[in-house]
Backbone bond lengths (Angstrom), bond angles and torsions (degrees), N, CA, C in turn:
res aa  C-N    CA-C-N  psi(-1)  N-CA   C-N-CA  omega(-1)  CA-C   N-CA-C  phi
1 M - - - 1.440 - - 1.522 108.93 -
2 D 1.315 116.59 141.74 1.454 122.17 -178.90 1.526 110.18 -121.95
3 A 1.315 116.66 50.84 1.468 120.86 -179.82 1.521 109.26 -79.36
4 N 1.330 115.66 142.68 1.465 117.45 177.71 1.527 110.55 -98.06
5 W 1.324 115.48 163.48 1.458 121.39 -174.72 1.531 111.28 -63.47
6 D 1.320 118.46 -35.52 1.462 120.59 179.43 1.533 111.52 -61.91
7 D 1.334 117.07 -41.16 1.461 119.87 176.88 1.530 110.93 -64.51
8 L 1.313 116.08 -39.10 1.470 120.07 179.89 1.531 111.08 -68.09
9 R 1.324 117.81 -36.09 1.468 120.88 176.05 1.526 110.34 -62.66
10 V 1.321 117.29 -40.28 1.465 121.30 177.58 1.523 109.48 -64.91
11 F 1.324 116.47 -44.39 1.464 121.68 177.07 1.535 110.36 -56.91
12 L 1.344 117.32 -47.20 1.463 121.42 179.74 1.521 111.36 -60.66
13 S 1.301 116.46 -43.74 1.457 120.26 -179.36 1.533 111.31 -62.70
14 L 1.317 116.32 -44.54 1.471 119.42 179.71 1.532 110.67 -65.97
15 A 1.314 117.03 -39.06 1.473 119.83 178.52 1.531 110.48 -63.76
16 R 1.327 117.28 -37.09 1.463 120.96 -178.64 1.526 112.39 -78.93
17 E 1.309 116.19 -41.70 1.464 120.79 -173.91 1.523 112.92 -84.65
18 G 1.337 117.21 -34.37 1.456 120.83 175.91 1.515 116.27 90.93
19 T 1.335 118.01 -21.86 1.464 119.92 178.21 1.524 109.77 -131.33
20 L 1.333 114.57 154.53 1.462 119.77 179.48 1.528 110.65 -61.95
21 T 1.316 116.75 -40.46 1.464 120.80 -176.79 1.523 111.99 -64.72
22 T 1.327 116.90 -48.35 1.470 119.25 -178.20 1.530 110.83 -70.38
23 A 1.321 117.81 -34.95 1.469 120.43 176.23 1.521 109.98 -64.83
24 A 1.329 116.83 -43.09 1.465 121.02 179.15 1.519 110.61 -61.93
25 K 1.320 116.39 -42.92 1.466 120.71 179.52 1.527 110.69 -63.01
26 A 1.323 116.84 -43.02 1.468 120.99 179.68 1.527 111.82 -63.65
27 L 1.318 116.57 -33.15 1.462 121.26 -178.38 1.527 113.32 -90.55
28 G 1.320 116.43 -15.08 1.457 119.84 -177.20 1.520 113.24 74.33
29 V 1.343 115.37 32.65 1.468 121.26 177.98 1.526 108.25 -127.22
30 S 1.317 115.75 179.15 1.467 119.17 179.85 1.526 110.73 -85.31
31 H 1.310 114.93 158.76 1.464 122.19 178.79 1.536 111.14 -61.78
32 P 1.363 120.38 -41.53 1.464 119.27 176.61 1.535 112.79 -64.28
33 T 1.330 116.97 -30.11 1.473 120.16 178.01 1.514 110.51 -63.82
34 V 1.329 117.02 -43.01 1.467 120.66 178.85 1.522 109.43 -61.37
35 A 1.331 117.25 -47.69 1.472 120.97 -179.30 1.521 111.04 -60.58
36 R 1.332 116.74 -43.51 1.470 121.18 -178.50 1.534 110.80 -65.67
37 R 1.334 117.34 -42.78 1.467 120.69 -178.42 1.527 111.21 -67.30
38 V 1.326 117.12 -37.69 1.468 120.22 178.45 1.521 109.86 -67.23
39 R 1.336 117.19 -43.35 1.476 119.91 177.27 1.526 110.55 -60.77
40 A 1.310 117.36 -41.74 1.468 120.87 179.14 1.528 110.94 -62.84
41 L 1.323 116.89 -41.47 1.470 120.51 178.85 1.520 110.29 -65.83
42 E 1.320 117.50 -42.97 1.464 120.73 178.20 1.534 110.44 -60.91
43 K 1.309 116.66 -39.14 1.465 120.32 178.79 1.528 110.82 -65.92
44 K 1.330 117.14 -42.35 1.470 120.74 178.81 1.524 111.39 -64.03
45 I 1.326 115.59 -41.33 1.466 120.06 -178.48 1.519 111.14 -76.28
46 G 1.321 115.86 -33.14 1.453 119.78 -177.70 1.513 112.67 83.89
47 A 1.343 115.79 25.77 1.468 120.26 179.74 1.518 109.45 -148.57
48 R 1.322 116.00 150.87 1.457 121.70 175.78 1.523 107.37 -78.83
49 L 1.336 117.15 127.50 1.459 121.40 -175.77 1.525 113.57 -97.69
50 F 1.333 116.46 -18.97 1.465 120.41 -177.74 1.518 110.90 -135.85
51 D 1.310 115.31 144.21 1.455 121.75 165.44 1.518 105.07 -90.42
52 R 1.337 115.53 127.12 1.465 120.38 -179.56 1.516 108.58 -89.98
53 L 1.314 116.73 99.74 1.454 122.70 178.10 1.525 108.85 -90.21
54 P 1.319 118.52 164.62 1.474 119.93 -178.08 1.533 114.19 -56.31
55 D 1.347 117.19 -36.62 1.459 119.47 -174.82 1.526 114.89 -111.61
56 R 1.335 116.81 -4.29 1.474 117.94 -178.47 1.521 111.85 -168.66
57 F 1.322 115.20 168.58 1.458 123.16 175.02 1.520 107.58 -101.82
58 M 1.316 117.01 128.74 1.465 122.38 178.47 1.519 108.59 -116.21
59 P 1.338 118.21 130.55 1.466 119.51 178.78 1.528 111.43 -61.61
60 T 1.323 115.71 137.85 1.464 121.78 173.33 1.519 107.83 -78.30
61 A 1.334 116.75 -178.09 1.471 120.07 176.19 1.533 110.08 -59.90
62 A 1.341 116.42 -40.77 1.469 120.00 177.73 1.528 110.03 -64.55
63 G 1.332 116.05 -39.68 1.459 120.71 178.47 1.516 111.96 -64.64
64 E 1.320 116.65 -41.44 1.472 120.59 177.71 1.527 110.79 -61.90
65 G 1.334 116.03 -40.86 1.460 119.73 178.40 1.517 111.86 -63.56
66 L 1.323 115.95 -42.10 1.464 120.06 179.38 1.522 111.28 -70.91
67 L 1.310 117.32 -30.75 1.456 122.02 -177.34 1.526 111.87 -57.82
68 A 1.316 117.47 -45.93 1.470 120.78 -179.30 1.525 110.89 -61.62
69 D 1.332 117.17 -42.99 1.464 120.25 179.60 1.522 111.48 -68.45
70 A 1.331 116.85 -40.23 1.464 120.57 179.73 1.526 110.72 -66.00
71 E 1.325 117.48 -37.20 1.461 120.22 176.91 1.519 110.98 -66.40
72 A 1.326 117.70 -37.24 1.471 120.86 176.07 1.534 110.34 -64.87
73 M 1.336 116.75 -39.52 1.466 120.30 177.10 1.526 110.44 -64.98
74 E 1.332 116.37 -40.86 1.460 120.35 178.83 1.524 110.60 -62.04
75 K 1.316 115.84 -43.57 1.467 120.48 179.43 1.529 110.15 -60.75
76 A 1.326 117.07 -42.66 1.467 120.96 178.20 1.527 110.89 -65.38
77 A 1.330 117.66 -41.68 1.463 121.29 179.72 1.527 110.67 -63.64
78 L 1.324 117.65 -41.24 1.458 121.18 178.17 1.526 111.23 -65.76
79 S 1.321 116.17 -37.92 1.461 120.76 177.53 1.529 110.57 -63.93
80 I 1.313 116.33 -43.25 1.476 120.46 177.83 1.523 109.77 -62.22
81 H 1.320 116.61 -43.28 1.462 120.86 179.68 1.529 110.74 -60.58
82 R 1.340 117.47 -45.21 1.472 120.76 179.25 1.515 111.00 -64.02
83 R 1.322 116.83 -43.40 1.465 120.33 -178.80 1.523 111.93 -67.53
84 S 1.306 117.57 -34.55 1.462 120.00 -177.50 1.518 111.38 -62.93
85 A 1.323 117.17 -27.17 1.459 120.05 178.14 1.523 111.42 -65.44
86 S 1.329 117.11 -28.23 1.463 120.13 -178.61 1.524 113.14 -99.19
87 L 1.324 118.30 3.04 1.455 120.31 -177.77 1.522 113.74 -85.34
88 G 1.317 117.21 -15.82 1.461 120.60 -179.79 1.517 111.51 -68.84
89 D 1.319 115.82 163.42 1.457 121.01 -179.49 1.522 112.91 -76.68
90 A 1.312 117.73 -32.40 1.459 121.15 -175.06 1.521 110.85 -106.87
91 V 1.312 114.41 137.53 1.454 121.28 172.40 1.519 105.53 -96.20
92 K 1.342 116.29 126.27 1.459 118.52 -178.25 1.516 109.71 -147.78
93 G 1.314 115.17 159.59 1.451 120.39 177.88 1.512 111.59 139.47
94 V 1.325 114.91 -165.62 1.460 122.11 -177.52 1.522 108.67 -113.24
95 V 1.330 115.37 133.10 1.461 121.41 173.70 1.520 106.36 -116.28
96 R 1.327 115.49 118.71 1.465 121.03 179.15 1.525 108.52 -101.70
97 I 1.328 114.71 127.75 1.454 120.69 -178.35 1.522 107.75 -119.61
98 S 1.312 116.55 123.41 1.456 121.93 177.10 1.522 107.52 -113.22
99 A 1.332 116.14 124.99 1.462 120.33 -177.68 1.515 109.17 -151.01
100 G 1.316 115.13 163.02 1.460 120.02 173.81 1.520 110.13 -63.93
101 E 1.330 117.50 167.61 1.461 121.11 -174.25 1.526 112.86 -58.54
102 A 1.307 118.50 -44.97 1.467 121.19 -178.31 1.533 110.66 -65.03
103 M 1.324 116.29 -44.71 1.463 119.69 -179.94 1.524 110.48 -67.96
104 A 1.319 118.01 -38.02 1.466 121.30 178.59 1.527 110.28 -61.68
105 A 1.344 116.97 -39.06 1.467 120.19 177.56 1.526 110.69 -64.05
106 L 1.310 117.09 -41.13 1.468 121.02 177.95 1.527 111.05 -63.80
107 I 1.314 116.10 -44.66 1.472 120.71 179.19 1.524 110.12 -62.54
108 A 1.335 116.35 -43.11 1.466 121.28 -178.34 1.520 111.49 -59.96
109 R 1.332 118.07 -34.01 1.476 120.73 178.66 1.527 111.58 -64.93
110 H 1.330 117.31 -28.14 1.465 120.73 -177.70 1.528 113.02 -95.75
111 L 1.306 118.58 -6.18 1.470 121.28 -178.27 1.525 114.45 -62.13
112 P 1.343 120.01 -40.26 1.475 117.54 179.60 1.534 113.06 -57.65
113 E 1.316 116.72 -40.86 1.475 120.32 177.97 1.524 110.72 -65.50
114 L 1.316 117.20 -43.28 1.460 120.62 178.04 1.520 111.13 -63.99
115 R 1.332 117.57 -41.45 1.469 121.40 179.42 1.523 110.65 -62.54
116 Q 1.311 116.37 -36.90 1.467 119.78 179.68 1.531 110.70 -67.34
117 R 1.312 117.00 -42.19 1.468 121.06 -179.02 1.516 112.42 -77.30
118 L 1.328 117.72 -31.75 1.456 122.68 -175.68 1.527 109.06 -122.80
119 S 1.302 116.18 69.47 1.468 120.59 -172.29 1.528 113.53 -66.29
120 Q 1.314 118.84 -21.63 1.461 121.48 179.91 1.528 112.96 -87.83
121 I 1.329 116.28 -1.87 1.458 121.13 179.93 1.521 108.97 -99.29
122 E 1.328 115.69 132.48 1.458 121.61 174.59 1.521 106.73 -104.76
123 F 1.327 115.95 125.25 1.453 120.95 -179.19 1.515 110.09 -101.98
124 E 1.320 116.11 135.66 1.458 122.68 173.71 1.520 107.03 -122.65
125 V 1.336 116.34 120.20 1.458 120.87 179.21 1.523 108.03 -109.24
126 I 1.320 115.11 128.27 1.464 121.54 179.48 1.520 107.70 -118.38
127 A 1.316 116.03 118.56 1.461 121.27 177.92 1.525 107.73 -91.03
128 S 1.334 116.23 112.18 1.456 120.31 -176.99 1.516 109.70 -156.35
129 H 1.321 114.47 150.14 1.465 119.59 176.58 1.519 112.00 -97.64
130 T 1.336 116.64 -1.43 1.461 119.44 179.01 1.520 109.57 -87.36
131 L 1.319 116.01 152.87 1.449 120.86 179.25 1.528 109.78 -75.88
132 A 1.318 116.07 138.55 1.459 121.25 178.19 1.523 108.87 -89.27
133 N 1.332 116.53 141.77 1.446 121.99 176.04 1.528 107.26 -96.58
134 L 1.322 117.49 101.83 1.459 121.67 -174.43 1.525 112.60 -64.65
135 S 1.314 117.48 -32.38 1.463 118.83 179.78 1.527 111.51 -69.62
136 R 1.308 117.57 -21.49 1.461 121.04 177.11 1.525 111.36 -99.23
137 R 1.306 116.64 3.26 1.472 123.60 -179.75 1.514 110.87 57.25
């Protein structure tokens, strides 16, 4: 089989979302693109991957078998993506530090040394007594 990763990503999205519309939305492509890519993958594999039900797409036995392998490929691709961020020579970006006033003053005293050692890092210190929501940055 000569399936490409993009076709497998579309397959994974449709298997997870269940409909062409929601899979297309999750991928940021059109609904006909999802249908076309799934048909192309089925043709390459030589097997039907989904049962087309009135309200959703359900993976067939062949689809279920491919699903486990495609999820393993996705996990590997995500791991490569995460690792590639740390493979560069320079560490750069913004580090936001939220602390109470006393701790912020202590941190601020050490920032010049950190800035000298980590010149590509921009530090932002916020002195606050409120809790920061890390998921909202």
